[in-house]
Steps between C-alpha positions, in 0.01 A plus 500: 500500500333841510263540794136578423353292782285775654303796361803730515650299211846646558654292222840478671744212527504465878832320497655827379274788609214575735140592423231664709502232772883516526521120509768308313434163338612330825222433751549681832311386809477692827316244711369145492300381799167377631259793496190500720335828403343424163130424450382195702473262199864582415673518840285232659634363827858427393584807293560584137846438354570859401788592271542879485664629182678834477458779241122533471402642161283765670619789717210547742570796722314334788660157461526310829773281348701795369822362649518259210279657235618859523854497635582263217415771247801700610731223385694594188701180458377162384515308828406638841735414789206529739293200386578141415541412133320171460584266212226273372610192693522690829155655448353157437673377815351792697154402384554138597637607838183699566294195406702293748416759767133408436407811299152476353625651173785684332416870496695703242478860619551776240618261227384681184833641383666159547239314293745389233747369758230331710334302221783242464540483880132417543508251215785316672378529860124446478510119459686478832299766684159339512352815660336801332705786356359847578576798273475800736523815288409867459295416185707734280563214263457393139243237414744362240759434772243344731389261227847347510445419868192289433540162665789625716298721736201368696387810688512865395497769769501836318460835674272718286635831626342782300202580282614853421798512267585842640521351849714213367746740340513721810550215747689241297617653172296232321347615169173332392488299821126423485520368143791268575378385843148418383631311196747308717237402755263377229782277373572375851137398544493334158784277612376412847122540512313509829703418813534138603605405853618187673331346803688739731375805308835576334464632147635263236399690189332831421536878513458734798503873427647729761424869531662742743272793584690829481415796726295761316424268209190304601338570161795342321462189713129481425563515124741208528248297699231576240727373222570180693128445561420556131784276378477211746209542740579291806718254304818679607552576871612853583743582778408853606795640692499781756868468595622825339723708723727789395849381419784567257404799277129519586557852632538606135140397426244766603256364756666158519744554784253342744313180574147430381217667686223270628239677287678451168576137578138433590392669174707258291408201715130577462543519121683166508202333666245685284663358186470148638873442502654233721844459649699651782508830686735652755456700817643853505733375772689312226663830397825429681856397421446181699390313187779628274801266468845615605724442202817365654570212265354247742441163343752535217 
């Protein structure tokens, strides 16, 4: 099967050659564990059952998870010796193991490029899971691919990264990011509607849009918030993140080799409230490695 799962539409047979994401047709997982640093309705009190996939389809120069998303791009062969290759039955077993550890949900982190492989796994595993499945992505996705996930995913957690296509190309080599991300998020909302929570406040269905504020680009953030307000009003919670810190290749981005300044964060936060948006915000003190997982294969 030729891979056209994401907007890059590489059209390669991943069992024989590699596309932009450098992933083969075999799912590779770097970590599977309870994760306590997502938004409160996702992590709750017991943690989210996070499964971190390798080979992100983007190449963000400031990626805090670059150990799996960027180092993997240097791989020229079809299977990486660094991460675990996970057949369908083992992946389903990982999900069930996380459920048995009392995870509130199964949180698929950076799953886009494995969509085709994940669909049959979710079809087989969901009847036994009995807890929500979260699709935690960078939003550089195709609405056509997402439509095939309808009924298999309960909660979408996209990160709407850029309004400016120039900024998207400079930071992530992602052409037409805004067009694809906005279309994908509209499809996510069509499937899930407004968030629904259980008695403990844990989200059972719905979409939450994340946005990471980038230093020097407050205006870009405000444009994204305006689009969200126009498209959804307060029907979709927004997670406004201030956790950017310089890492990986951020030194190559003019003006971005630093943390956010209080003034620019307050500017975006004020716009967030002015638009009547609801959701979650972070303190500037969140800009630390303390909340970034160490990818050591734990939980596999």
